[in-house]
KOLKOLTOR-582618 format. One line per field, with one value per atom (N, C-alpha, C): residue in one letter; atom name; x, y, z. Coordinates in steps of 0.001 Angstrom, whole numbers, plus 500000, padded with zeros to 6 digits. Atoms other than C-alpha are relative to their C-alpha. Layout:
! residues N
residu = (A | ...);
atome = (CA | ...);
px = (X | ...);
py = (Y | ...);
pz = (Z | ...);
This chain:
! residues 161
residu = (M | M | M | Q | Q | Q | G | G | G | V | V | V | Q | Q | Q | I | I | I | Y | Y | Y | R | R | R | E | E | E | K | K | K | I | I | I | W | W | W | K | K | K | L | L | L | V | V | V | E | E | E | P | P | P | V | V | V | I | I | I | E | E | E | S | S | S | E | E | E | D | D | D | M | M | M | E | E | E | L | L | L | V | V | V | D | D | D | I | I | I | E | E | E | C | C | C | L | L | L | K | K | K | M | M | M | K | K | K | S | S | S | R | R | R | W | W | W | M | M | M | I | I | I | R | R | R | I | I | I | Y | Y | Y | I | I | I | D | D | D | E | E | E | E | E | E | G | G | G | G | G | G | V | V | V | S | S | S | L | L | L | D | D | D | N | N | N | C | C | C | A | A | A | E | E | E | I | I | I | S | S | S | N | N | N | Q | Q | Q | V | V | V | G | G | G | D | D | D | L | L | L | L | L | L | D | D | D | I | I | I | H | H | H | E | E | E | V | V | V | L | L | L | P | P | P | D | D | D | S | S | S | Y | Y | Y | I | I | I | L | L | L | E | E | E | V | V | V | S | S | S | S | S | S | P | P | P | G | G | G | L | L | L | N | N | N | R | R | R | P | P | P | L | L | L | A | A | A | R | R | R | E | E | E | K | K | K | D | D | D | F | F | F | I | I | I | K | K | K | Y | Y | Y | R | R | R | G | G | G | C | C | C | K | K | K | I | I | I | K | K | K | V | V | V | T | T | T | V | V | V | R | R | R | D | D | D | K | K | K | M | M | M | D | D | D | G | G | G | K | K | K | R | R | R | N | N | N | F | F | F | R | R | R | G | G | G | E | E | E | L | L | L | V | V | V | D | D | D | F | F | F | L | L | L | E | E | E | K | K | K | D | D | D | G | G | G | E | E | E | K | K | K | V | V | V | L | L | L | V | V | V | I | I | I | D | D | D | A | A | A | N | N | N | G | G | G | K | K | K | K | K | K | Y | Y | Y | H | H | H | I | I | I | P | P | P | R | R | R | E | E | E | T | T | T | V | V | V | V | V | V | K | K | K | A | A | A | N | N | N | L | L | L | E | E | E | Y | Y | Y | E | E | E | I | I | I | E | E | E | G | G | G | I | I | I);
atome = (N | CA | C | N | CA | C | N | CA | C | N | CA | C | N | CA | C | N | CA | C | N | CA | C | N | CA | C | N | CA | C | N | CA | C | N | CA | C | N | CA | C | N | CA | C | N | CA | C | N | CA | C | N | CA | C | N | CA | C | N | CA | C | N | CA | C | N | CA | C | N | CA | C | N | CA | C | N | CA | C | N | CA | C | N | CA | C | N | CA | C | N | CA | C | N | CA | C | N | CA | C | N | CA | C | N | CA | C | N | CA | C | N | CA | C | N | CA | C | N | CA | C | N | CA | C | N | CA | C | N | CA | C | N | CA | C | N | CA | C | N | CA | C | N | CA | C | N | CA | C | N | CA | C | N | CA | C | N | CA | C | N | CA | C | N | CA | C | N | CA | C | N | CA | C | N | CA | C | N | CA | C | N | CA | C | N | CA | C | N | CA | C | N | CA | C | N | CA | C | N | CA | C | N | CA | C | N | CA | C | N | CA | C | N | CA | C | N | CA | C | N | CA | C | N | CA | C | N | CA | C | N | CA | C | N | CA | C | N | CA | C | N | CA | C | N | CA | C | N | CA | C | N | CA | C | N | CA | C | N | CA | C | N | CA | C | N | CA | C | N | CA | C | N | CA | C | N | CA | C | N | CA | C | N | CA | C | N | CA | C | N | CA | C | N | CA | C | N | CA | C | N | CA | C | N | CA | C | N | CA | C | N | CA | C | N | CA | C | N | CA | C | N | CA | C | N | CA | C | N | CA | C | N | CA | C | N | CA | C | N | CA | C | N | CA | C | N | CA | C | N | CA | C | N | CA | C | N | CA | C | N | CA | C | N | CA | C | N | CA | C | N | CA | C | N | CA | C | N | CA | C | N | CA | C | N | CA | C | N | CA | C | N | CA | C | N | CA | C | N | CA | C | N | CA | C | N | CA | C | N | CA | C | N | CA | C | N | CA | C | N | CA | C | N | CA | C | N | CA | C | N | CA | C | N | CA | C | N | CA | C | N | CA | C | N | CA | C | N | CA | C | N | CA | C | N | CA | C | N | CA | C | N | CA | C | N | CA | C | N | CA | C | N | CA | C | N | CA | C | N | CA | C | N | CA | C | N | CA | C | N | CA | C | N | CA | C | N | CA | C | N | CA | C | N | CA | C | N | CA | C | N | CA | C | N | CA | C | N | CA | C | N | CA | C | N | CA | C | N | CA | C | N | CA | C | N | CA | C | N | CA | C | N | CA | C | N | CA | C | N | CA | C | N | CA | C | N | CA | C | N | CA | C);
px = (499781 | 430903 | 500631 | 499461 | 431648 | 501492 | 498585 | 434989 | 500826 | 499310 | 435968 | 500215 | 499909 | 435262 | 501047 | 499006 | 437371 | 501413 | 498679 | 440345 | 500318 | 499797 | 439875 | 500443 | 499658 | 439972 | 501387 | 498661 | 443056 | 501076 | 499025 | 444887 | 500106 | 500006 | 443839 | 500870 | 499244 | 445243 | 501489 | 498611 | 448447 | 500722 | 499294 | 449212 | 499863 | 500181 | 447868 | 501215 | 498816 | 450859 | 501168 | 498920 | 453280 | 499764 | 500340 | 451482 | 500124 | 499894 | 451232 | 501456 | 498580 | 454959 | 500688 | 499478 | 455576 | 499299 | 500743 | 453429 | 498935 | 501103 | 450636 | 498759 | 501278 | 446995 | 499453 | 500699 | 445281 | 498555 | 501332 | 442093 | 498985 | 500944 | 440491 | 500743 | 499495 | 441104 | 498825 | 500994 | 439147 | 500591 | 499609 | 439351 | 498966 | 500898 | 437883 | 500483 | 499660 | 437820 | 499720 | 500148 | 438438 | 500040 | 500067 | 438372 | 501146 | 498859 | 441889 | 500891 | 499175 | 443275 | 499203 | 500610 | 442493 | 500532 | 499571 | 442646 | 499916 | 499947 | 443747 | 500365 | 499745 | 443469 | 500107 | 499756 | 444927 | 500133 | 499982 | 444281 | 500685 | 499246 | 446744 | 499968 | 499967 | 446994 | 500925 | 499239 | 449084 | 499770 | 500161 | 449008 | 500782 | 499348 | 449773 | 499920 | 500160 | 448978 | 501154 | 498969 | 450920 | 500630 | 499277 | 453525 | 500047 | 499807 | 454209 | 501039 | 498979 | 457306 | 499396 | 500683 | 455099 | 499250 | 500802 | 452817 | 500887 | 499082 | 455735 | 500607 | 499399 | 457349 | 499009 | 501024 | 454107 | 499651 | 500295 | 453384 | 501043 | 498931 | 456769 | 499881 | 500100 | 456323 | 498770 | 501250 | 452701 | 500063 | 499861 | 453451 | 500811 | 499186 | 456176 | 499204 | 500813 | 453829 | 498943 | 501045 | 451026 | 500592 | 499344 | 453462 | 500478 | 499468 | 455108 | 498874 | 501105 | 451789 | 498974 | 500906 | 450020 | 498535 | 501356 | 446843 | 498966 | 500949 | 445202 | 500292 | 499804 | 444649 | 500492 | 499618 | 445392 | 500956 | 499156 | 447661 | 499180 | 500696 | 446840 | 500735 | 499442 | 447390 | 499834 | 500038 | 448230 | 500122 | 499935 | 447487 | 500010 | 499950 | 448433 | 499921 | 500159 | 447249 | 499407 | 500680 | 445941 | 498493 | 501442 | 442226 | 499343 | 500547 | 441730 | 498977 | 500948 | 439165 | 498706 | 501227 | 436232 | 500357 | 499478 | 437830 | 498925 | 500965 | 436097 | 499906 | 500238 | 434585 | 499667 | 500154 | 435011 | 499879 | 499969 | 435485 | 499167 | 500796 | 433502 | 500700 | 499280 | 436242 | 499939 | 500154 | 435855 | 498695 | 501308 | 432169 | 499994 | 499908 | 432986 | 500837 | 499072 | 435887 | 499374 | 500514 | 433919 | 498559 | 501310 | 430723 | 500046 | 500062 | 429614 | 500426 | 499558 | 430982 | 498921 | 500895 | 429092 | 500484 | 499645 | 428989 | 498981 | 500902 | 427471 | 500002 | 500145 | 426136 | 499135 | 500797 | 424907 | 499644 | 500463 | 422801 | 499573 | 500329 | 422055 | 498534 | 501437 | 418254 | 499412 | 500606 | 416091 | 499394 | 500641 | 415026 | 499261 | 500814 | 412209 | 500141 | 499919 | 412566 | 501350 | 498679 | 416267 | 501092 | 498808 | 419621 | 501180 | 498909 | 421830 | 499535 | 500312 | 421887 | 501199 | 498959 | 423851 | 499543 | 500346 | 423975 | 501078 | 499064 | 425675 | 499908 | 499949 | 426782 | 499838 | 500315 | 425103 | 500570 | 499537 | 426018 | 500228 | 499816 | 427161 | 499819 | 500351 | 425586 | 499495 | 500576 | 424298 | 498553 | 501442 | 420513 | 499396 | 500606 | 418692 | 500985 | 498994 | 421923 | 500670 | 499327 | 422938 | 500594 | 499340 | 425276 | 499191 | 500856 | 423439 | 500670 | 499570 | 424490 | 498776 | 501079 | 422325 | 500444 | 499661 | 422335 | 498882 | 500955 | 420650 | 500132 | 500020 | 419750 | 498913 | 500928 | 418143 | 498916 | 500928 | 416539 | 499252 | 500645 | 415286 | 501061 | 499039 | 417060 | 499691 | 500093 | 417711 | 500858 | 499252 | 418780 | 500312 | 499587 | 420769 | 500820 | 499219 | 421875 | 501337 | 498647 | 425651 | 500110 | 499885 | 425210 | 499402 | 500598 | 423183 | 500839 | 499175 | 425886 | 500944 | 499133 | 427548 | 501245 | 498894 | 429722 | 499692 | 500145 | 430308 | 501281 | 498867 | 432548 | 499729 | 500136 | 433244 | 499557 | 500484 | 431545 | 500731 | 499208 | 434012 | 499139 | 500771 | 432494 | 500943 | 499231 | 433904 | 499242 | 500622 | 433206 | 499468 | 500563 | 430912 | 499298 | 500672 | 429509 | 498794);
py = (500744 | 044542 | 498638 | 501307 | 041239 | 500086 | 499811 | 042574 | 500128 | 499842 | 043561 | 498626 | 501335 | 040008 | 499152 | 500759 | 038539 | 500416 | 499531 | 040743 | 499529 | 500451 | 039866 | 498538 | 501425 | 036149 | 499766 | 500136 | 036508 | 500390 | 499533 | 038480 | 498998 | 500969 | 035992 | 498794 | 501189 | 033022 | 500294 | 499619 | 034902 | 500236 | 499572 | 036239 | 499050 | 500881 | 033579 | 499103 | 500825 | 031218 | 500792 | 499157 | 034093 | 500288 | 499671 | 035062 | 498768 | 501237 | 031452 | 499576 | 500358 | 030949 | 500789 | 499186 | 033672 | 499652 | 500474 | 031708 | 500984 | 499093 | 034252 | 499524 | 500370 | 034016 | 501171 | 499004 | 035892 | 500020 | 499881 | 037160 | 500467 | 499457 | 039205 | 500912 | 499049 | 041296 | 500849 | 499077 | 044376 | 500630 | 499328 | 045704 | 501081 | 498881 | 049130 | 500754 | 499237 | 050852 | 501466 | 498568 | 054547 | 500651 | 499290 | 057214 | 499639 | 500198 | 056763 | 498817 | 501133 | 053754 | 499077 | 500987 | 050765 | 500180 | 500078 | 050521 | 498519 | 501401 | 047072 | 499959 | 500146 | 046323 | 498511 | 501390 | 043082 | 499936 | 500173 | 041966 | 498680 | 501189 | 039530 | 499861 | 500236 | 037944 | 498832 | 501142 | 035556 | 499899 | 500206 | 034112 | 501083 | 498923 | 036986 | 501350 | 498740 | 039625 | 500292 | 499627 | 041198 | 501333 | 498760 | 043928 | 500869 | 499096 | 046914 | 499420 | 500637 | 045064 | 498883 | 501052 | 042087 | 500605 | 499350 | 044401 | 500557 | 499433 | 046147 | 498901 | 501108 | 042835 | 499400 | 500557 | 041422 | 501008 | 498969 | 044727 | 500004 | 500028 | 044609 | 498774 | 501235 | 040996 | 500017 | 499990 | 041432 | 501050 | 498961 | 044685 | 499506 | 500557 | 042931 | 498981 | 501011 | 040036 | 500636 | 499338 | 042334 | 500683 | 499331 | 044263 | 498989 | 501010 | 041177 | 499331 | 500726 | 039434 | 500921 | 499015 | 042650 | 499610 | 500442 | 041588 | 501088 | 498885 | 045029 | 500791 | 499273 | 047029 | 501441 | 498612 | 050390 | 500030 | 499848 | 051764 | 499698 | 500376 | 050862 | 500525 | 499722 | 051727 | 498718 | 501238 | 048765 | 500315 | 499895 | 048672 | 498587 | 501289 | 045703 | 500312 | 499710 | 045658 | 498816 | 500936 | 043696 | 500122 | 499885 | 042875 | 500881 | 499125 | 044931 | 499299 | 500557 | 044450 | 499541 | 500370 | 044307 | 499169 | 500900 | 041513 | 499595 | 500477 | 040732 | 498475 | 501435 | 037265 | 499722 | 500156 | 036177 | 498545 | 501399 | 032412 | 499133 | 500910 | 029466 | 499710 | 500328 | 028662 | 501148 | 498867 | 032185 | 499880 | 500122 | 031590 | 498846 | 501136 | 028249 | 500396 | 499618 | 029657 | 500984 | 498935 | 032632 | 499769 | 500297 | 030838 | 500407 | 499543 | 032285 | 501451 | 498604 | 035747 | 500925 | 498970 | 038965 | 500395 | 499601 | 039846 | 500992 | 499137 | 042364 | 499470 | 500551 | 041109 | 500934 | 499263 | 043037 | 499032 | 500905 | 041119 | 500784 | 499385 | 041839 | 500425 | 499740 | 041623 | 500024 | 499868 | 042635 | 498682 | 501115 | 039956 | 500613 | 499394 | 040895 | 501524 | 498548 | 044451 | 500604 | 499490 | 044720 | 499451 | 500467 | 044460 | 499793 | 500102 | 044756 | 499262 | 500799 | 042289 | 500004 | 500075 | 042407 | 498983 | 500979 | 039549 | 498939 | 501097 | 036352 | 499013 | 501043 | 033956 | 498663 | 501228 | 030856 | 498787 | 501162 | 028473 | 500368 | 499930 | 028055 | 498574 | 501365 | 025030 | 499886 | 500243 | 023431 | 499600 | 500239 | 023476 | 499970 | 500163 | 022187 | 500314 | 499831 | 022230 | 501350 | 498701 | 025802 | 500295 | 499588 | 027281 | 501131 | 499048 | 029291 | 500461 | 499443 | 031637 | 500068 | 499866 | 031404 | 501067 | 498862 | 034705 | 500239 | 499651 | 035464 | 501502 | 498553 | 039168 | 500339 | 499650 | 040166 | 498947 | 501083 | 036772 | 499470 | 500488 | 036396 | 499372 | 500702 | 033837 | 500233 | 499808 | 034606 | 498941 | 500942 | 032001 | 500726 | 499160 | 033948 | 499165 | 500746 | 032194 | 500683 | 499467 | 032648 | 500762 | 499364 | 033544 | 501403 | 498657 | 036649 | 500992 | 499137 | 038016 | 500839 | 499065 | 041111 | 500275 | 499665 | 041844 | 499447 | 500488 | 040285 | 500334 | 499630 | 041460 | 499586 | 500130 | 040646 | 501343 | 498765 | 043200 | 500128 | 499811 | 044426 | 500595 | 499515 | 044925 | 500451 | 499531 | 046965 | 499571 | 500496 | 045333 | 501159 | 499028 | 047301 | 501170 | 498887 | 049582 | 499467);
pz = (498766 | 619830 | 499726 | 500331 | 618123 | 499699 | 500288 | 616839 | 501261 | 498717 | 620373 | 500642 | 499405 | 621569 | 499269 | 500774 | 618760 | 500395 | 499582 | 619703 | 501417 | 498621 | 623380 | 500024 | 500032 | 622593 | 499413 | 500601 | 620353 | 501007 | 499010 | 623027 | 501138 | 498894 | 625731 | 499645 | 500416 | 623775 | 499879 | 500190 | 623072 | 501328 | 498785 | 626557 | 501194 | 498833 | 628938 | 500268 | 499719 | 628451 | 500592 | 499479 | 629140 | 501486 | 498615 | 632335 | 500893 | 499223 | 633517 | 500167 | 499890 | 632803 | 501112 | 498898 | 635413 | 501323 | 498819 | 637938 | 500460 | 499714 | 637713 | 499248 | 500597 | 636690 | 499189 | 500805 | 633867 | 500483 | 499415 | 635513 | 498963 | 500990 | 632736 | 499040 | 500993 | 629633 | 499547 | 500552 | 628605 | 498749 | 501244 | 625048 | 499720 | 500254 | 624460 | 498773 | 501200 | 621069 | 500271 | 499817 | 621495 | 498615 | 501276 | 618785 | 499050 | 500897 | 617430 | 500379 | 499570 | 619312 | 500915 | 499110 | 621505 | 501417 | 498599 | 625298 | 500371 | 499602 | 626437 | 501481 | 498557 | 630162 | 500316 | 499627 | 631455 | 501516 | 498548 | 635021 | 500317 | 499603 | 636594 | 501513 | 498555 | 640016 | 500286 | 499512 | 642026 | 501497 | 498565 | 645512 | 500736 | 499264 | 647872 | 499306 | 500726 | 645240 | 499060 | 500974 | 642405 | 500392 | 499716 | 642682 | 498752 | 501129 | 640487 | 499036 | 500842 | 639232 | 499154 | 500765 | 638218 | 498821 | 501050 | 636260 | 498897 | 500989 | 634538 | 499134 | 500743 | 633546 | 499005 | 500879 | 632121 | 498901 | 500986 | 630362 | 498885 | 501007 | 628606 | 499096 | 500785 | 627521 | 499090 | 500770 | 626398 | 498887 | 501023 | 624566 | 498815 | 501080 | 622583 | 499183 | 500701 | 621747 | 499098 | 500786 | 620600 | 498772 | 501132 | 618398 | 498949 | 500920 | 616871 | 499205 | 500642 | 616133 | 499346 | 500600 | 615053 | 500192 | 499651 | 616841 | 499730 | 500147 | 616721 | 498733 | 501255 | 613532 | 500188 | 499722 | 615214 | 501183 | 498815 | 617921 | 501248 | 498774 | 621510 | 501221 | 498675 | 625145 | 500795 | 499231 | 627367 | 501487 | 498534 | 631095 | 500569 | 499301 | 633292 | 501479 | 498576 | 636887 | 500750 | 499114 | 639812 | 499758 | 500173 | 639655 | 501051 | 498963 | 642818 | 500891 | 499033 | 645567 | 499345 | 500717 | 643151 | 498775 | 501028 | 641144 | 498993 | 500995 | 637844 | 500033 | 500106 | 637537 | 498539 | 501443 | 633929 | 499551 | 500419 | 633836 | 500932 | 499178 | 635118 | 501316 | 498764 | 637614 | 501012 | 499081 | 639079 | 500779 | 499342 | 639808 | 500995 | 499073 | 641430 | 501217 | 498925 | 643483 | 500995 | 499143 | 644837 | 500460 | 499405 | 645885 | 501471 | 498619 | 649208 | 500170 | 499945 | 648370 | 499459 | 500530 | 647693 | 498612 | 501359 | 644006 | 499451 | 500766 | 641619 | 498576 | 501340 | 638294 | 499160 | 500975 | 635253 | 498881 | 501053 | 632734 | 498763 | 501287 | 629080 | 499940 | 500063 | 629335 | 501402 | 498675 | 632283 | 500476 | 499303 | 634753 | 501176 | 498936 | 637110 | 499996 | 500138 | 635769 | 500337 | 499607 | 636713 | 499085 | 500706 | 634987 | 500951 | 499026 | 638094 | 501237 | 498815 | 640958 | 500928 | 498966 | 644201 | 501028 | 498989 | 646637 | 500115 | 499788 | 647701 | 498844 | 501017 | 644987 | 500722 | 499274 | 646386 | 499272 | 500751 | 643567 | 498539 | 501446 | 639994 | 499517 | 500349 | 638392 | 498578 | 501318 | 635239 | 500203 | 499868 | 634867 | 498601 | 501322 | 631787 | 498873 | 501040 | 629786 | 499939 | 500005 | 630639 | 501375 | 498762 | 633245 | 500623 | 499302 | 635901 | 501292 | 498722 | 638713 | 500893 | 499026 | 641819 | 500986 | 499152 | 643692 | 500998 | 498947 | 647004 | 500240 | 499824 | 646976 | 501009 | 498922 | 650277 | 500203 | 499726 | 650753 | 498791 | 501216 | 647185 | 499100 | 500848 | 644989 | 498533 | 501436 | 641342 | 499313 | 500831 | 638781 | 498689 | 501122 | 636202 | 499021 | 501000 | 632992 | 499740 | 500200 | 632542 | 498680 | 501313 | 628867 | 499961 | 499980 | 629842 | 500807 | 499150 | 632184 | 499140 | 500714 | 630732 | 500823 | 499107 | 633762 | 501385 | 498626 | 637176 | 500762 | 499154 | 640014 | 501436 | 498555 | 643615 | 500535 | 499373 | 645825 | 501334 | 498786 | 648426 | 501098 | 498848 | 651859 | 501107 | 498857 | 654702 | 501246 | 498775 | 658041 | 500846 | 499075 | 660326 | 499324 | 500696 | 657633 | 499267);
């Protein structure tokens, strides 16, 4: 798992300037080690959403960068896409930006017997020297340390359902 995180960070540092130079935002990167190759998923966004052409252009540029810098030890599959309706929340600025929104959070270790929480992201703050998500799940508030969050996404809601 640690190796995956190292590759993710290397790729992030390499591709973020390219994506920003195209006036887009790097939302998240997933690195998955499969049997014989890597799966690299890069999520990009821009005001008004990204097009298929945006994804293709970034894919070409990022693919060239990954090949030139030989970031991964094996072959890889590269996917570049919009973050979609259930946008991943990966950075501190994401948690600040989406306060008041419904989210789903998975934590590393159980809290109150649960690993998954769904509710409104009430706040993202610093408490006793650590970053904490405050989530209101059906009227109960949970204070979840950021360092324990394995995955967080916006929770898309359909009105009237």
